[in-house]
C-alpha positions in Angstrom: 27.9 -43.2 23.8 24.7 -44.0 21.9 21.8 -41.5 21.8 19.5 -42.2 24.7 16.0 -42.9 23.3 12.9 -41.8 25.3 9.4 -43.3 24.9 6.5 -41.6 23.4 2.8 -41.8 24.4 2.0 -44.4 27.1 5.5 -44.5 28.7 6.7 -41.0 27.9 8.9 -39.1 30.3 10.2 -37.6 32.4 6.8 -36.9 33.8 5.2 -36.8 37.3 2.5 -39.1 38.6 0.4 -39.1 41.7 -1.0 -42.5 42.8 -0.4 -43.8 39.3 -2.1 -41.0 37.4 -0.2 -38.5 35.3 0.0 -34.9 36.5 -0.4 -32.2 33.8 2.7 -30.1 33.2 2.7 -26.7 31.5 5.7 -24.7 30.4 6.8 -22.1 33.0 8.7 -18.9 32.6 11.5 -20.5 30.7 11.7 -23.4 28.3 13.5 -25.5 31.0 10.7 -25.3 33.6 7.4 -27.1 33.7 4.8 -26.5 36.3 1.3 -27.6 37.5 -1.3 -27.3 40.2 -3.6 -30.3 40.6 -5.1 -32.6 43.3 -3.9 -30.3 46.1 -0.4 -30.2 44.9 1.7 -27.4 43.5 4.6 -29.0 41.6 7.3 -28.4 39.1 9.9 -30.2 37.0 13.0 -28.2 36.0 15.8 -29.1 33.6 19.4 -27.8 33.8 22.7 -28.8 32.3 25.5 -28.9 34.9 29.1 -30.0 34.3 28.2 -32.5 31.7 25.1 -33.9 33.4 21.4 -33.2 33.0 19.9 -32.2 36.3 16.2 -32.7 36.9 14.7 -31.0 39.9 11.3 -32.1 41.1 9.5 -30.0 43.6 6.1 -30.6 45.2 4.2 -28.7 47.8 1.0 -29.8 49.6 -1.4 -26.8 49.2 -4.5 -28.7 50.3 -6.1 -28.2 53.7 -4.9 -31.5 55.2 -1.9 -33.8 55.4 -1.5 -36.1 52.5 -0.8 -39.6 53.9 0.1 -42.8 52.1 0.7 -41.2 48.7 2.7 -42.4 45.8 4.5 -39.5 44.1 6.5 -40.8 41.2 8.7 -39.6 38.3 8.5 -41.9 35.3 11.9 -41.5 33.7 10.7 -42.4 30.2 13.9 -43.9 28.9 13.2 -46.6 26.4 14.3 -49.9 28.0 12.4 -52.1 25.5 14.9 -54.5 23.6 12.8 -56.1 20.9 15.0 -57.0 17.9 18.5 -56.9 16.4 20.2 -54.4 15.7 17.8 -52.1 17.6 18.5 -53.7 21.0 22.2 -52.9 20.8 21.6 -49.2 21.4 18.7 -49.6 24.0 19.6 -48.7 27.5 18.6 -51.4 30.0 18.0 -50.6 33.7 21.1 -52.5 34.8 21.2 -51.2 38.4 18.8 -49.0 40.4 19.5 -48.8 44.1 17.6 -47.0 46.9 19.8 -46.1 49.9 18.6 -44.6 53.2 19.7 -41.1 52.2 20.2 -41.1 48.5 19.8 -43.0 45.2 22.1 -44.3 42.5 22.3 -46.6 39.5 22.9 -46.8 35.8 21.5 -47.8 32.5 23.6 -49.7 30.0 23.3 -51.0 26.5 25.0 -53.9 24.7 27.3 -51.5 22.8 28.7 -50.4 26.1 26.9 -47.1 26.4 26.4 -46.1 30.1 24.0 -43.5 31.5 24.3 -43.0 35.3 21.4 -41.8 37.5 21.9 -40.4 40.9 20.3 -38.3 43.5 21.6 -36.8 46.8 18.0 -37.1 48.1 16.2 -40.1 49.5 14.1 -41.9 46.8 11.6 -44.2 48.5 11.5 -46.9 45.9 11.4 -47.6 42.2 9.5 -49.9 39.8 9.9 -51.1 36.3 7.2 -51.1 33.6 7.2 -54.8 32.6 4.9 -56.0 29.8 2.9 -57.9 32.3 -0.4 -59.7 31.9 -3.3 -60.0 34.3 -3.3 -63.8 34.3 -0.5 -66.3 35.0 1.9 -67.6 32.3 1.2 -64.6 30.0 3.7 -61.9 31.2 6.3 -61.1 28.6 10.0 -60.6 28.4 10.2 -56.8 28.0 10.6 -53.7 30.1 9.1 -50.5 28.7 10.7 -48.0 31.0 11.6 -47.2 34.7 10.0 -45.1 37.3 11.3 -43.5 40.5 8.8 -43.6 43.4 9.8 -40.4 45.2 7.2 -41.0 47.9 5.7 -44.4 48.4 2.9 -45.7 50.7 3.8 -49.3 50.8 5.8 -51.5 53.1 9.4 -51.2 51.8 12.6 -53.1 52.6 14.4 -52.0 55.8 17.3 -50.8 53.6 15.1 -48.2 51.9 14.5 -44.6 53.1 11.9 -44.0 55.9 9.3 -41.3 56.3 8.8 -41.1 52.5 5.1 -41.9 52.3 3.4 -38.6 53.1 3.4 -34.8 52.6 2.2 -32.6 55.4 0.0 -29.6 54.9 2.1 -26.8 53.5 5.2 -29.1 53.2 7.5 -28.9 50.2 9.7 -31.7 49.1 12.4 -31.4 46.5 14.6 -34.0 44.7 17.6 -33.4 42.4 18.1 -36.2 39.9 21.3 -36.3 37.8 21.7 -38.1 34.5 25.2 -38.3 33.1 27.0 -40.6 30.6 30.1 -42.6 31.4 32.6 -44.1 29.1 33.5 -47.1 31.2 32.0 -48.9 34.2 35.0 -47.8 36.2 33.9 -44.1 35.8 30.5 -44.8 37.6 32.0 -44.5 41.1 33.3 -41.0 40.6 30.2 -39.7 38.9 27.8 -41.2 41.4 30.0 -40.0 44.3 29.9 -36.5 42.9 26.2 -36.3 42.5 25.1 -38.2 45.7 27.8 -36.7 48.0 27.6 -40.1 49.7 30.2 -42.8 50.4 30.7 -45.4 47.7 31.5 -49.0 48.6 33.6 -51.4 46.6 35.3 -54.8 47.3 37.3 -57.2 45.1 35.4 -60.1 46.6 31.9 -60.0 48.2 31.8 -63.6 49.3 34.8 -65.3 51.0 35.6 -68.6 52.5 35.9 -69.1 56.2 39.2 -67.8 57.6 39.6 -65.1 54.9 39.2 -61.4 55.4 36.7 -58.9 53.8 38.5 -56.2 52.0 36.6 -52.9 51.8 37.3 -49.8 49.7 35.4 -46.5 50.1 35.2 -43.2 48.3 34.0 -40.4 50.6 34.3 -36.7 51.2 35.8 -37.4 54.6 36.9 -40.3 56.7 33.7 -42.4 57.1 32.4 -44.2 60.2 32.1 -47.9 59.4 30.1 -50.6 61.2 29.5 -54.2 60.5 26.5 -56.2 61.7 27.3 -60.0 61.9 24.8 -62.8 61.2 24.1 -63.1 64.9 23.3 -59.4 65.0 26.5 -58.3 66.8 27.8 -54.8 65.8 31.5 -54.4 65.1 33.3 -51.1 64.6 35.7 -51.2 61.6 39.0 -49.3 61.6 39.4 -47.2 58.4 42.7 -46.2 56.8 43.1 -43.1 54.5 44.8 -43.5 51.2 44.5 -39.9 50.3 42.3 -38.1 47.7 39.1 -39.2 49.3 39.9 -42.9 49.1 39.8 -45.2 52.2 40.2 -48.9 52.9 39.5 -51.3 55.7 39.4 -55.0 56.3 37.7 -57.4 58.7 38.3 -61.1 59.5 34.9 -62.6 60.4 34.9 -64.8 63.5 31.2 -65.5 63.5 31.3 -68.1 60.7 29.1 -68.5 57.6 26.3 -66.1 56.8 25.6 -62.5 55.6 27.3 -59.5 57.2 25.7 -56.1 56.8 28.0 -53.0 56.3 27.0 -49.4 57.1 29.3 -46.6 55.9 28.4 -43.0 57.0 30.1 -39.7 56.5 27.8 -38.0 59.0 25.2 -36.9 56.4 24.7 -39.8 54.2 24.7 -43.6 54.8 25.6 -46.3 52.3 25.0 -50.0 52.8 26.7 -53.2 51.7 26.3 -56.9 52.2 29.2 -59.4 52.5 29.1 -63.2 53.0 31.1 -66.0 54.3 30.2 -69.2 52.4 30.3 -72.8 53.2 32.7 -75.2 51.5 32.0 -76.3 48.0 31.8 -79.9 49.2 29.0 -78.8 51.6 27.1 -77.2 48.7 27.4 -80.3 46.5 26.3 -82.7 49.2 23.5 -80.3 50.2 22.3 -80.0 46.6 22.0 -83.8 46.4 19.9 -83.9 49.6 17.8 -81.0 48.3 17.1 -83.0 45.1 15.3 -85.4 47.4 13.7 -82.8 49.7 12.4 -80.8 46.8 11.7 -83.8 44.6 12.5 -84.0 40.9 9.6 -84.6 38.5 9.0 -86.1 35.1 7.6 -83.3 33.0 7.6 -81.4 29.8 10.5 -79.3 31.1 14.1 -80.2 32.1 13.8 -77.6 34.8 11.6 -80.0 36.8 14.4 -82.6 37.2 17.6 -80.5 37.2 18.5 -81.6 40.7 19.7 -84.9 39.3 22.8 -83.2 37.8 24.5 -82.2 41.0 23.3 -85.4 42.7 25.5 -87.4 40.4 28.4 -85.1 41.0 27.9 -85.7 44.7 27.9 -89.5 44.1 31.2 -89.3 42.2 33.0 -87.4 45.0 31.0 -88.2 48.2 29.5 -91.6 47.7 26.7 -92.3 50.3 25.0 -95.6 49.7 21.7 -94.7 51.3 21.3 -91.3 49.8 22.6 -92.3 46.4 20.1 -95.2 46.3 17.3 -92.8 46.9 18.4 -90.6 44.1 18.7 -93.6 41.8 15.2 -94.8 42.7 13.8 -91.4 41.9 15.7 -91.3 38.6 14.4 -94.7 37.7 10.9 -93.5 38.4 11.2 -90.3 36.4 13.3 -91.2 33.4 11.0 -93.8 31.8 8.1 -91.4 31.9 10.0 -89.2 29.4 12.4 -91.4 27.4 12.6 -94.8 25.8 14.8 -96.8 28.1 16.4 -98.8 25.3 16.9 -96.2 22.6 17.1 -93.2 25.0 15.0 -91.2 22.5 12.5 -88.9 24.1 8.9 -90.0 24.1 7.5 -86.5 24.6 8.5 -82.9 23.9 10.8 -83.8 20.9 11.3 -80.2 19.9 12.1 -78.9 23.4 15.7 -79.8 22.6 17.2 -78.3 25.8 15.5 -81.1 27.7 17.5 -83.6 25.7 20.8 -81.7 25.8 20.5 -81.7 29.6 19.7 -85.4 29.7 22.8 -85.9 27.7 24.7 -83.9 30.3 23.1 -85.9 33.0 24.1 -89.2 31.5 27.7 -87.9 31.2 27.7 -87.1 34.9 26.2 -90.5 35.7 29.0 -92.1 33.7 31.6 -90.1 35.6 30.0 -91.3 38.9 29.5 -95.0 37.9 31.9 -95.7 35.0 29.0 -97.7 33.5 29.6 -97.6 29.8 25.9 -97.8 29.1 25.6 -94.3 30.6 28.1 -93.0 28.0 26.2 -94.8 25.2 23.0 -93.0 26.4 24.7 -89.6 26.5 26.1 -90.2 23.0 22.7 -91.4 21.6 21.1 -88.2 22.9 23.9 -86.1 21.3 23.0 -87.9 18.0 19.3 -87.0 18.6 20.3 -83.4 19.0 22.1 -83.5 15.7 18.9 -84.5 14.0 17.6 -81.1 15.1 20.4 -79.2 13.4 19.6 -77.2 10.3 21.9 -76.8 7.3 23.2 -73.5 8.6 24.5 -75.2 11.7 21.9 -74.0 14.3 20.2 -76.4 16.6 16.5 -75.7 16.3 13.2 -76.3 18.0 11.0 -76.5 14.9 12.1 -73.4 13.0 13.4 -71.4 16.0 17.1 -71.0 16.8 17.8 -72.9 20.0 21.6 -73.4 20.1 21.8 -71.0 23.1 18.6 -72.0 24.8 20.3 -73.4 27.9 23.4 -74.7 26.0 22.9 -77.4 23.3 26.5 -77.4 22.0 28.0 -77.3 25.5 26.1 -80.4 26.5 27.4 -82.2 23.4 30.9 -81.0 24.3 30.5 -82.4 27.8 29.8 -85.8 26.2 32.7 -85.4 23.7 35.1 -85.0 26.6 34.3 -88.5 27.8 34.2 -89.9 24.2 37.7 -88.5 23.7 38.9 -90.4 26.7 37.8 -93.7 25.1 38.9 -92.7 21.6 42.6 -93.7 22.1 41.6 -97.4 22.4 38.3 -97.5 20.5 37.7 -96.5 16.9 34.0 -96.5 17.6 34.4 -93.7 20.2 36.9 -91.9 18.0 34.4 -91.8 15.1 31.6 -90.7 17.5 33.8 -87.9 18.8 34.6 -86.7 15.3 30.9 -86.8 14.4 29.9 -84.7 17.4 32.9 -82.3 17.0 31.8 -81.6 13.4 28.3 -80.9 14.5 29.3 -78.6 17.3 31.8 -76.8 15.0 28.9 -76.0 12.6 26.8 -74.7 15.4 29.6 -72.5 16.9 30.5 -71.2 13.5 26.9 -70.2 12.9 26.9 -68.3 16.3 30.1 -66.5 15.4 28.8 -65.6 12.0 25.5 -64.1 13.2 26.6 -63.0 16.7 23.6 -61.5 18.6 21.3 -61.5 15.6 19.7 -64.5 17.2 16.4 -65.9 18.3 15.5 -67.5 21.6 12.7 -69.4 23.4 9.6 -67.2 24.1 9.3 -63.5 23.3 12.3 -62.3 21.4 14.6 -59.9 23.3 18.2 -59.3 24.1 18.0 -62.2 26.5 20.3 -63.3 29.2 20.5 -67.0 28.3 20.9 -66.3 24.5 23.9 -64.1 25.2 25.6 -65.8 28.2 25.2 -69.3 26.7 26.6 -68.0 23.4 29.8 -66.7 24.8 30.1 -69.7 27.1 29.8 -72.2 24.3 32.0 -70.3 21.9 34.7 -69.9 24.5 34.4 -73.6 25.5 34.9 -74.5 21.8 37.8 -72.1 21.5 39.6 -74.2 24.2 39.5 -77.2 21.9 41.6 -75.2 19.4 45.5 -75.2 19.6 46.9 -72.5 21.9 48.1 -69.6 19.8 46.2 -70.6 16.7 44.2 -68.4 14.4 41.2 -70.5 15.1 41.4 -70.0 18.9 41.8 -66.2 18.4 38.8 -66.2 16.0 36.5 -67.8 18.5 37.8 -65.8 21.4 37.1 -62.5 19.6 33.4 -63.6 19.1 33.1 -64.7 22.8 34.4 -61.4 24.0 32.0 -59.5 21.8 29.1 -61.4 23.5 30.5 -61.0 27.1 31.0 -57.2 26.6 27.4 -56.9 25.5 26.1 -59.0 28.4 27.5 -56.6 31.0 24.2 -54.6 30.6 22.4 -57.7 32.0 24.9 -58.4 34.8 25.0 -57.0 38.4 28.6 -56.0 38.5 28.8 -53.0 40.7 26.3 -53.5 43.5 28.0 -54.0 46.9 25.8 -56.9 47.8 26.9 -60.5 48.2 23.4 -61.7 47.7 23.2 -60.4 44.1 26.6 -59.3 42.8 27.4 -61.2 39.7 23.9 -62.4 39.1 22.5 -62.1 35.6 19.2 -60.2 35.2 16.1 -62.1 34.4 12.5 -61.1 35.2 9.9 -63.5 33.7 10.8 -66.9 35.3 8.7 -66.7 38.5 5.4 -67.5 36.6 6.8 -70.8 35.4 9.2 -71.7 38.3 7.2 -70.9 41.4 3.9 -70.0 39.7 4.0 -66.5 41.2 3.2 -63.5 38.9 3.6 -60.9 37.5 7.2 -60.2 36.6 10.0 -59.1 38.8 13.8 -59.2 38.7 15.0 -62.6 39.9 18.7 -62.3 40.3 20.5 -64.5 41.1 18.5 -67.3 39.5 19.6 -70.7 38.5 20.3 -69.5 35.0 22.9 -67.0 36.4 25.3 -69.9 36.3 25.4 -69.8 32.5 27.6 -66.7 32.6 29.9 -68.3 35.1 30.9 -71.1 32.8 31.8 -68.6 30.1 33.9 -66.5 32.6 35.9 -69.5 33.5 36.6 -70.4 29.9 37.5 -66.8 29.1 40.0 -66.7 32.0 41.6 -69.8 30.6 41.8 -68.2 27.2 43.1 -64.8 28.2 44.5 -64.9 31.8 42.7 -61.7 32.4 42.1 -61.1 36.1 38.7 -59.5 35.8 37.2 -62.7 34.3 38.5 -64.6 37.3 37.2 -62.2 40.0 33.8 -61.8 38.2 33.6 -65.6 38.2 34.5 -65.8 41.9 31.9 -63.2 42.9 29.2 -64.7 40.8 29.5 -68.2 42.0 29.8 -67.0 45.6 26.5 -65.1 45.2 24.7 -67.9 43.5 25.7 -70.7 45.8 24.1 -68.9 48.8 20.6 -69.8 47.5 21.3 -73.0 49.4 22.1 -73.2 53.1 23.8 -76.6 53.5 23.5 -76.5 57.3 19.7 -76.1 57.4 19.0 -77.7 54.1 16.9 -74.7 53.0 17.0 -74.1 49.3 15.7 -70.9 47.9 14.7 -70.4 44.3 15.9 -66.9 43.6 16.4 -63.4 45.0 14.1 -60.5 44.2 16.0 -57.4 43.3 13.0 -55.1 43.0 12.2 -53.2 46.3 8.5 -53.4 46.0 6.3 -55.7 43.9 2.7 -56.6 44.4 2.3 -60.2 43.3 -0.1 -63.1 43.2 2.0 -65.4 45.4 1.6 -69.2 45.0 1.5 -70.9 48.4 0.2 -74.1 49.9 -3.5 -74.2 50.6 -4.0 -74.8 54.3 -7.2 -76.6 53.5 -5.8 -78.9 50.9 -2.3 -80.3 51.6 -0.1 -80.3 48.5 -2.4 -78.0 46.6 -1.6 -74.3 46.0 -3.6 -71.1 46.0 -2.7 -67.5 44.9 -2.7 -64.9 47.6 -1.9 -61.2 47.4 1.5 -60.4 48.7 4.2 -57.7 48.6 7.8 -58.9 48.0 11.0 -57.0 47.6 14.8 -57.4 48.1 14.5 -60.9 49.6 14.9 -64.6 48.8 11.9 -66.5 47.3 11.5 -70.1 48.6 11.1 -73.2 46.5 7.6 -74.7 46.2 8.6 -78.3 45.2 9.0 -79.4 48.8 5.2 -79.2 49.1 4.0 -79.0 45.5 4.7 -82.4 44.1 3.9 -84.7 41.2 1.9 -87.8 41.9 4.2 -90.9 42.0 4.9 -92.4 38.6 3.2 -89.5 36.8 4.3 -87.2 34.0 3.1 -83.7 34.7 3.1 -80.4 32.8 6.0 -78.0 33.2 3.7 -75.6 35.0 0.5 -74.8 33.2 -2.0 -77.5 34.4 -1.5 -76.9 38.2 -1.0 -80.7 38.4 2.2 -80.6 40.6 4.4 -79.5 37.8 6.8 -76.5 38.2 10.2 -75.4 37.1 11.9 -74.3 40.4 14.5 -77.0 40.3 16.3 -75.0 37.7 18.2 -73.6 40.7 20.4 -76.7 40.5 22.2 -75.3 37.4 24.2 -73.4 40.0 25.3 -76.6 41.7 26.2 -78.3 38.5 28.3 -75.2 37.9 29.9 -75.5 41.3 30.9 -79.0 40.3 32.6 -77.8 37.1 34.1 -74.5 38.2 34.9 -74.8 41.9 34.6 -78.3 43.5 37.7 -79.7 41.8 39.5 -76.5 40.7 41.8 -74.0 42.3 43.1 -70.7 40.9 46.3 -68.8 41.4 46.7 -65.5 39.6 50.1 -63.7 39.9 50.1 -60.0 39.0 53.0 -58.2 37.3 53.8 -56.3 40.6 54.2 -59.6 42.5 50.9 -59.5 44.3 48.5 -62.3 43.7 45.0 -63.7 44.3 44.0 -67.2 45.0 40.7 -69.0 45.0 40.1 -72.4 46.6 43.8 -72.6 47.6 46.6 -70.8 49.4 50.0 -69.9 47.9 53.3 -68.8 49.3 56.8 -68.4 47.9 59.4 -70.8 49.2 63.0 -70.9 47.8 62.1 -69.6 44.4 59.0 -71.8 44.1 55.3 -71.2 44.6 53.9 -73.7 47.0 50.1 -74.0 46.4 47.9 -75.9 48.8 44.3 -76.7 47.9 41.4 -75.9 50.3 39.5 -79.1 49.8 40.4 -82.7 49.1 38.3 -82.8 46.0 40.5 -80.2 44.2 42.8 -81.9 41.6 43.4 -79.0 39.1 45.2 -75.7 39.4 44.6 -72.9 36.9 47.3 -70.2 36.9 48.7 -67.5 34.7 52.2 -67.6 36.0 55.1 -69.4 34.2 57.1 -69.5 37.4 57.8 -72.8 39.1 54.9 -74.2 41.1 55.2 -76.9 43.7 51.9 -78.7 44.0 50.3 -82.2 43.8 47.6 -80.7 41.5 47.4 -80.9 37.8 48.6 -77.5 36.7 46.9 -75.8 33.7 48.6 -72.7 32.4 46.0 -70.1 31.2 46.8 -68.1 28.1 47.8 -64.5 28.3 
């Protein structure tokens, strides 16, 4: 693994802090011990090497004459988490997962090279926080994290899942924490390392979100047979029967009878308690129809930012598969109000924000979806014209640019053009016009993808430069999508696949792959969007967020290219997590989930004295969904507004609809059947059974028309069967 870099000066560590102020440390009797006596505390920080790990022992005694109540005793870890430039960022360890349990703590740092540093404690750690490069005013917080801090004792109101009684130190009381740092070669090793250091049950599952009628599959690592309970969405507690597999491994399953919602899992070995979250989702059809209605309930806006009108995208998917004359007319009326405020209705050229080219790539995608829904050839002409406009923003090296800044992977410029190309290709067989248009766009996309492959993650992105989620996820998604246009088995396909897998391996450090939580598992990690989307600041981890869908496209394409099961299961978990931001039954749409346990924010909410106007109030948030604001914070009719900065009704929270566009591409019409070498199999969006030497595959929903499978065995199905590579 790469050398782990620690900060100097302001963010140095490990060091101890009391209520945010550093405690002085002096060398003790040996070079591995540091001690101090300050502010009524006698404290020490000791280092030791144990079985390949570094053990830090923090001890603190209250030597004052009174109880210390509501105190914040923290250990700033000091690991450099600041990813500022290529190639520096490849060896920087990002805080990929930090998790407070009732009785213990665990997590890991990871870098793009694949280096992993686990962190674990058998003792309760009240909370943690990340040192973002925040600003004191809105719209100015940056895209970097300096380091991470464990709040051993914390005075604030913490999530229910966090430890209790961790906010004070009684007179004469001593508290001690052991914190282990140990490297791992692979993600698969984290379970055993964390289990060893926490001495707590470890929870895993192949699928954290399931459809109605399926069963949750649980796996546990524990010192002894654990006691397992499940709390249903209606707060009923169920005892779960556990089977031993030997060598400290256990399994269990549960078939929910209580319907859709989140199920809370508690796993105890008598001393320590681990927690998990599992979900039963609605049908994909429900999500698409719900997204269309949400596009009206949280209205789309004409603005400087495509994020303000993203809800149109799933709305036209819904129109194609679930036509509803009344609702579709309302969507069309809103589109006809919004579009002319941003584009010339005859040439389809933007009338504002020419260099914010992701706006125009998404408008091309939108017109492609309109064409699919209406079959009106004018929509395809519009999509094609916008693709041509994007070509005018392509530099000689192949990159699509905003001014001079590399923007190919800001959202996904090339993917949008490929979405248009798919429809152009359908027309090309009978039209030389569309054939030549397809060739022109193909050549442009090839130049852009070749530039990505050449430079890999030596890239730029919108805003402050960093190893950024979109820049990486959209790169492997676009490269893999283009690889699928190359002949199967060709050198060209292998060339692009190699580059896509380079990106996806690096992106693991920004993906929530191990947390046993259906609300976040598979989400990508972003932390600066709230200031623009819901006008709340400063930074916090928003995961999942609408942009988490970008990695899901790439995972689907990589499964098609390789037939590797881990891409399929990661895709399944990720989309299951993301879709839950919408409750189709109630119509409630959330913007994102907060992964941090405790963040003090300036929260933007409706002013009770001025309907439709917002004010900032002080609020603590943590481990919870954040609601949309566009239901009450609206643009005046027939008015172009700022993306966010003028407080004129503009905001970017409708970027959540990227998830439902993704549902349309990945799940609504697609089923997956993966057969393993041992004869076992997994399915998604379908059922499969062997009958007379044939596999009979039945889709879950009427919208499904395509089956992706890795097997070359005979399949009986009415679906179009696409054989994935392997």
